[in-house]
BALOBA-1460 file (C-alpha; in Angstrom, 3 decimals):
// residues 125
<rec num="1" residu="m" x="-10.918" y="201.921" z="-34.838"/>
<rec num="2" residu="n" x="-10.427" y="199.245" z="-32.176"/>
<rec num="3" residu="i" x="-8.793" y="200.484" z="-29.017"/>
<rec num="4" residu="k" x="-8.234" y="198.187" z="-26.095"/>
<rec num="5" residu="i" x="-7.897" y="199.977" z="-22.784"/>
<rec num="6" residu="n" x="-7.240" y="197.711" z="-19.837"/>
<rec num="7" residu="q" x="-8.995" y="199.056" z="-16.800"/>
<rec num="8" residu="i" x="-6.878" y="196.959" z="-14.471"/>
<rec num="9" residu="s" x="-4.524" y="194.023" z="-14.556"/>
<rec num="10" residu="p" x="-4.818" y="192.615" z="-11.042"/>
<rec num="11" residu="w" x="-2.163" y="190.547" z="-9.365"/>
<rec num="12" residu="i" x="-1.534" y="189.723" z="-5.743"/>
<rec num="13" residu="d" x="1.815" y="188.591" z="-4.400"/>
<rec num="14" residu="n" x="2.254" y="186.357" z="-1.324"/>
<rec num="15" residu="k" x="2.695" y="189.269" z="1.103"/>
<rec num="16" residu="e" x="-0.487" y="190.959" z="-0.143"/>
<rec num="17" residu="f" x="-2.361" y="187.662" z="-0.030"/>
<rec num="18" residu="k" x="-1.273" y="187.143" z="3.574"/>
<rec num="19" residu="n" x="-2.389" y="190.662" z="4.521"/>
<rec num="20" residu="l" x="-5.725" y="190.230" z="2.732"/>
<rec num="21" residu="n" x="-6.262" y="186.917" z="4.450"/>
<rec num="22" residu="t" x="-5.604" y="188.527" z="7.851"/>
<rec num="23" residu="v" x="-8.170" y="191.237" z="7.155"/>
<rec num="24" residu="m" x="-10.723" y="188.775" z="5.761"/>
<rec num="25" residu="k" x="-10.527" y="186.648" z="8.920"/>
<rec num="26" residu="t" x="-11.624" y="189.643" z="11.017"/>
<rec num="27" residu="t" x="-14.826" y="189.967" z="8.913"/>
<rec num="28" residu="f" x="-14.225" y="193.736" z="8.886"/>
<rec num="29" residu="l" x="-13.186" y="194.625" z="5.349"/>
<rec num="30" residu="t" x="-13.151" y="198.356" z="6.107"/>
<rec num="31" residu="e" x="-13.109" y="200.502" z="9.234"/>
<rec num="32" residu="n" x="-10.818" y="198.175" z="11.130"/>
<rec num="33" residu="k" x="-7.376" y="198.461" z="12.706"/>
<rec num="34" residu="e" x="-5.669" y="197.932" z="9.345"/>
<rec num="35" residu="t" x="-7.639" y="200.862" z="7.913"/>
<rec num="36" residu="f" x="-6.560" y="203.084" z="10.814"/>
<rec num="37" residu="k" x="-2.930" y="201.984" z="10.395"/>
<rec num="38" residu="f" x="-3.146" y="202.818" z="6.684"/>
<rec num="39" residu="e" x="-4.655" y="206.245" z="7.398"/>
<rec num="40" residu="n" x="-2.059" y="207.064" z="10.045"/>
<rec num="41" residu="n" x="0.831" y="205.973" z="7.825"/>
<rec num="42" residu="l" x="-0.515" y="207.999" z="4.902"/>
<rec num="43" residu="k" x="-0.990" y="211.025" z="7.168"/>
<rec num="44" residu="i" x="2.705" y="210.867" z="8.082"/>
<rec num="45" residu="i" x="3.888" y="210.307" z="4.510"/>
<rec num="46" residu="i" x="1.967" y="213.211" z="2.972"/>
<rec num="47" residu="k" x="2.123" y="215.384" z="6.117"/>
<rec num="48" residu="a" x="-1.651" y="215.764" z="6.291"/>
<rec num="49" residu="k" x="-3.559" y="216.924" z="9.326"/>
<rec num="50" residu="f" x="-6.509" y="214.614" z="8.615"/>
<rec num="51" residu="i" x="-7.009" y="211.504" z="6.488"/>
<rec num="52" residu="t" x="-10.191" y="209.599" z="5.804"/>
<rec num="53" residu="s" x="-10.252" y="206.561" z="3.591"/>
<rec num="54" residu="y" x="-13.351" y="205.291" z="1.841"/>
<rec num="55" residu="s" x="-14.330" y="201.825" z="0.759"/>
<rec num="56" residu="n" x="-15.025" y="202.913" z="-2.811"/>
<rec num="57" residu="l" x="-14.974" y="205.802" z="-5.282"/>
<rec num="58" residu="t" x="-18.720" y="206.398" z="-5.067"/>
<rec num="59" residu="y" x="-18.566" y="207.347" z="-1.386"/>
<rec num="60" residu="e" x="-15.314" y="209.254" z="-1.772"/>
<rec num="61" residu="s" x="-16.703" y="211.388" z="-4.599"/>
<rec num="62" residu="y" x="-19.963" y="211.893" z="-2.723"/>
<rec num="63" residu="a" x="-18.061" y="213.116" z="0.347"/>
<rec num="64" residu="c" x="-16.038" y="215.544" z="-1.789"/>
<rec num="65" residu="m" x="-19.208" y="217.021" z="-3.257"/>
<rec num="66" residu="k" x="-20.804" y="217.354" z="0.181"/>
<rec num="67" residu="i" x="-17.686" y="219.090" z="1.525"/>
<rec num="68" residu="l" x="-17.928" y="221.591" z="-1.323"/>
<rec num="69" residu="d" x="-21.425" y="222.514" z="-0.103"/>
<rec num="70" residu="l" x="-23.002" y="222.250" z="-3.529"/>
<rec num="71" residu="k" x="-26.728" y="222.884" z="-3.713"/>
<rec num="72" residu="p" x="-29.400" y="220.456" z="-5.006"/>
<rec num="73" residu="g" x="-29.668" y="220.768" z="-8.774"/>
<rec num="74" residu="d" x="-26.163" y="222.186" z="-9.253"/>
<rec num="75" residu="e" x="-24.639" y="220.652" z="-12.371"/>
<rec num="76" residu="v" x="-21.551" y="218.497" z="-12.632"/>
<rec num="77" residu="i" x="-19.983" y="217.636" z="-15.991"/>
<rec num="78" residu="v" x="-18.935" y="213.996" z="-16.273"/>
<rec num="79" residu="p" x="-17.628" y="212.079" z="-19.283"/>
<rec num="80" residu="n" x="-20.187" y="209.805" z="-20.926"/>
<rec num="81" residu="l" x="-17.597" y="207.013" z="-20.972"/>
<rec num="82" residu="t" x="-16.888" y="206.438" z="-17.323"/>
<rec num="83" residu="f" x="-17.289" y="204.096" z="-14.391"/>
<rec num="84" residu="i" x="-20.811" y="204.230" z="-12.945"/>
<rec num="85" residu="a" x="-19.480" y="205.597" z="-9.622"/>
<rec num="86" residu="t" x="-18.791" y="208.904" z="-11.349"/>
<rec num="87" residu="i" x="-22.468" y="209.443" z="-12.066"/>
<rec num="88" residu="n" x="-23.858" y="207.653" z="-9.000"/>
<rec num="89" residu="s" x="-21.979" y="209.908" z="-6.606"/>
<rec num="90" residu="v" x="-23.337" y="213.005" z="-8.377"/>
<rec num="91" residu="i" x="-26.902" y="211.691" z="-8.104"/>
<rec num="92" residu="m" x="-26.393" y="210.658" z="-4.458"/>
<rec num="93" residu="a" x="-25.297" y="214.234" z="-3.668"/>
<rec num="94" residu="n" x="-28.594" y="215.474" z="-5.169"/>
<rec num="95" residu="l" x="-26.756" y="217.116" z="-8.058"/>
<rec num="96" residu="k" x="-27.410" y="216.906" z="-11.786"/>
<rec num="97" residu="p" x="-24.889" y="214.999" z="-13.922"/>
<rec num="98" residu="i" x="-24.306" y="216.522" z="-17.363"/>
<rec num="99" residu="l" x="-22.837" y="213.970" z="-19.748"/>
<rec num="100" residu="c" x="-20.064" y="215.150" z="-22.027"/>
<rec num="101" residu="e" x="-19.102" y="213.319" z="-25.220"/>
<rec num="102" residu="i" x="-15.686" y="211.692" z="-25.546"/>
<rec num="103" residu="d" x="-13.251" y="212.361" z="-28.366"/>
<rec num="104" residu="e" x="-12.763" y="208.986" z="-30.079"/>
<rec num="105" residu="e" x="-9.076" y="209.547" z="-30.800"/>
<rec num="106" residu="s" x="-7.843" y="210.954" z="-27.490"/>
<rec num="107" residu="m" x="-10.476" y="209.316" z="-25.239"/>
<rec num="108" residu="y" x="-10.696" y="212.622" z="-23.325"/>
<rec num="109" residu="m" x="-13.776" y="214.810" z="-23.102"/>
<rec num="110" residu="d" x="-14.620" y="216.381" z="-26.440"/>
<rec num="111" residu="i" x="-13.928" y="220.118" z="-26.143"/>
<rec num="112" residu="e" x="-16.962" y="221.197" z="-28.174"/>
<rec num="113" residu="s" x="-19.276" y="218.930" z="-26.198"/>
<rec num="114" residu="f" x="-17.696" y="220.254" z="-23.018"/>
<rec num="115" residu="k" x="-18.201" y="223.892" z="-24.030"/>
<rec num="116" residu="s" x="-21.840" y="223.284" z="-24.932"/>
<rec num="117" residu="s" x="-22.414" y="221.625" z="-21.530"/>
<rec num="118" residu="i" x="-21.521" y="224.763" z="-19.581"/>
<rec num="119" residu="t" x="-24.493" y="226.549" z="-18.029"/>
<rec num="120" residu="n" x="-24.917" y="228.987" z="-15.152"/>
<rec num="121" residu="k" x="-25.774" y="226.006" z="-12.902"/>
<rec num="122" residu="l" x="-22.398" y="224.344" z="-13.546"/>
<rec num="123" residu="k" x="-20.472" y="223.991" z="-10.308"/>
<rec num="124" residu="l" x="-18.059" y="221.141" z="-10.836"/>
<rec num="125" residu="l" x="-16.416" y="219.017" z="-13.498"/>
């Protein structure tokens, strides 16, 4: 079975290009005034008390795991077909990634593989 799953189909319109160009000229790609404007706007839209944006999924996932106060060696189930950030963030947090097989038809985690991955050290999936 051949399944084509597009991860992303990027496109940038003129307004986005102009905004990107403005940010690029500052040499600060993150943690700059545009980032703070984004965070403040998002805070208003979703009525959040605090907002923190991250430059990538690895750091965002790592921060989530640190906030949860997981202990070194705690296990986290991750799909074996994933972006490397999923596993890297688990390792960075000093946790143990447990790979779960993927069902070839649905492309979701295989339920039997998932069930067999559960141990008393499992803390997150």
